[in-house]
Kinemage of the C-alpha trace (Angstrom):
@kinemage 1
@onewidth
@group {chain A} dominant
@subgroup {mainchain}
@vectorlist {calphas} color= white
{ca met a 1} P 2.514 9.704 -2.943
{ca asp a 2} L 6.217 9.866 -3.671
{ca gln a 3} L 7.401 9.732 -7.263
{ca ile a 4} L 8.954 6.415 -8.211
{ca asp a 5} L 11.803 6.033 -10.652
{ca ile a 6} L 11.215 2.468 -11.837
{ca lys a 7} L 14.268 2.425 -14.086
{ca lys a 8} L 16.584 3.617 -11.322
{ca gln a 9} L 15.052 1.256 -8.763
{ca ser a 10} L 15.379 -1.720 -11.130
{ca glu a 11} L 19.061 -0.931 -11.637
{ca glu a 12} L 19.633 -0.573 -7.882
{ca ile a 13} L 18.167 -3.981 -7.094
{ca gly a 14} L 19.490 -5.695 -10.208
{ca ile a 15} L 16.336 -6.787 -12.032
{ca asp a 16} L 14.895 -5.618 -15.310
{ca val a 17} L 12.143 -3.027 -15.489
{ca gln a 18} L 9.490 -5.533 -16.604
{ca ala a 19} L 10.192 -7.808 -13.628
{ca leu a 20} L 9.940 -4.859 -11.245
{ca leu a 21} L 6.709 -3.723 -12.880
{ca ser a 22} L 5.338 -7.233 -12.372
{ca leu a 23} L 6.201 -7.026 -8.661
{ca tyr a 24} L 4.493 -3.644 -8.382
{ca asn a 25} L 1.413 -4.960 -10.188
{ca leu a 26} L 1.218 -7.956 -7.851
{ca phe a 27} L 1.557 -5.550 -4.935
{ca thr a 28} L -1.193 -3.202 -6.169
{ca asp a 29} L -3.586 -6.066 -6.957
{ca gln a 30} L -3.101 -7.745 -3.571
{ca thr a 31} L -3.140 -4.481 -1.658
{ca glu a 32} L -6.340 -3.395 -3.370
{ca thr a 33} L -7.930 -6.657 -2.195
{ca asp a 34} L -6.526 -6.108 1.307
{ca met a 35} L -7.837 -2.541 1.416
{ca asn a 36} L -11.341 -3.692 0.457
{ca gln a 37} L -11.175 -6.288 3.212
{ca leu a 38} L -9.898 -3.661 5.651
{ca lys a 39} L -12.880 -1.414 4.947
{ca val a 40} L -15.247 -4.236 5.904
{ca leu a 41} L -13.212 -5.082 9.009
{ca ile a 42} L -13.142 -1.423 10.059
{ca ser a 43} L -16.934 -1.251 9.757
{ca glu a 44} L -17.095 -4.399 11.920
{ca lys a 45} L -14.629 -2.806 14.385
{ca asn a 46} L -12.406 -5.882 14.231
{ca ala a 47} L -9.230 -4.373 15.683
{ca lys a 48} L -7.101 -7.521 15.612
{ca glu a 49} L -7.740 -8.347 11.943
{ca val a 50} L -7.327 -4.698 10.895
{ca lys a 51} L -4.004 -4.527 12.733
{ca asp a 52} L -2.801 -7.787 11.184
{ca ile a 53} L -3.668 -6.774 7.624
{ca ala a 54} L -2.239 -3.276 8.087
{ca his a 55} L 0.973 -4.881 9.367
{ca his a 56} L 1.136 -7.119 6.279
{ca ile a 57} L 0.557 -4.114 3.990
{ca lys a 58} L 3.261 -2.163 5.823
{ca gly a 59} L 5.801 -4.907 5.136
{ca ala a 60} L 4.872 -5.107 1.460
{ca cys a 61} L 5.226 -1.318 1.127
{ca leu a 62} L 8.592 -1.451 2.854
{ca asn a 63} L 9.821 -4.111 0.424
{ca leu a 64} L 9.062 -1.786 -2.491
{ca glu a 65} L 10.411 1.290 -0.674
{ca leu a 66} L 7.037 3.057 -0.747
{ca leu a 67} L 7.913 5.047 2.332
{ca ser a 68} L 4.895 7.358 2.533
{ca met a 69} L 2.628 4.325 2.230
{ca val a 70} L 4.690 2.534 4.908
{ca glu a 71} L 3.896 5.400 7.268
{ca gln a 72} L 0.195 5.297 6.426
{ca ala a 73} L 0.053 1.531 6.979
{ca lys a 74} L 1.912 1.968 10.269
{ca glu a 75} L -0.639 4.605 11.272
{ca met a 76} L -3.527 2.259 10.391
{ca glu a 77} L -1.930 -0.395 12.567
{ca lys a 78} L -1.665 2.000 15.540
{ca leu a 79} L -5.202 3.321 15.046
{ca ala a 80} L -6.578 -0.229 15.024
{ca ile a 81} L -4.859 -0.906 18.350
{ca ser a 82} L -6.334 2.264 19.847
{ca glu a 83} L -9.683 1.566 18.131
{ca asp a 84} L -9.874 5.091 16.672
{ca trp a 85} L -12.240 4.036 13.901
{ca glu a 86} L -13.018 7.497 12.523
{ca thr a 87} L -9.370 8.456 12.054
{ca leu a 88} L -8.629 4.973 10.761
{ca leu a 89} L -11.215 5.441 8.002
{ca ser a 90} L -9.539 8.731 7.038
{ca val a 91} L -6.082 7.126 6.823
{ca his a 92} L -7.582 4.192 4.928
{ca ser a 93} L -9.021 6.645 2.413
{ca leu a 94} L -5.698 8.455 2.051
{ca phe a 95} L -3.849 5.165 1.533
{ca ser a 96} L -6.430 4.055 -1.040
{ca ser a 97} L -5.934 7.325 -2.920
{ca asp a 98} L -2.176 6.832 -2.937
{ca leu a 99} L -2.650 3.269 -4.166
{ca phe a 100} L -4.741 4.605 -7.058
{ca val a 101} L -2.028 7.170 -7.883
{ca leu a 102} L 0.594 4.401 -7.816
{ca lys a 103} L -1.471 2.304 -10.230
{ca glu a 104} L -1.762 5.292 -12.573
{ca met a 105} L 2.006 5.904 -12.434
{ca leu a 106} L 2.702 2.236 -13.183
{ca ser a 107} L 0.311 2.315 -16.105
{ca arg a 108} L 2.154 5.297 -17.605
{ca val a 109} L 5.524 3.555 -17.185
{ca glu a 110} L 4.184 0.386 -18.824
{ca his a 111} L 3.058 2.378 -21.858
{ca glu a 112} L 6.319 4.269 -22.362
């Protein structure tokens, strides 16, 4: 997980830190829900739905410039297409870990 400089990013896009933190919190909440759904869909071997959700997650990560997570979401999308379920579960786990780290980083920023 890349370090995020919330203050710098908020200045670059022209919104205050609290507004950006709200966007990140919406992202983490929705993505956590999506990742739980993905785990079920992976166990069901539902390639189309996994690909669609991974694609949605990839776009959301791109919007927030979470580039390492963009790559992981892109990889989940490709693995769903190739139906490589074992590797997909590994990437899912890695992404979930990075999402947890992001939530922890956001929590620290909110309490500064």
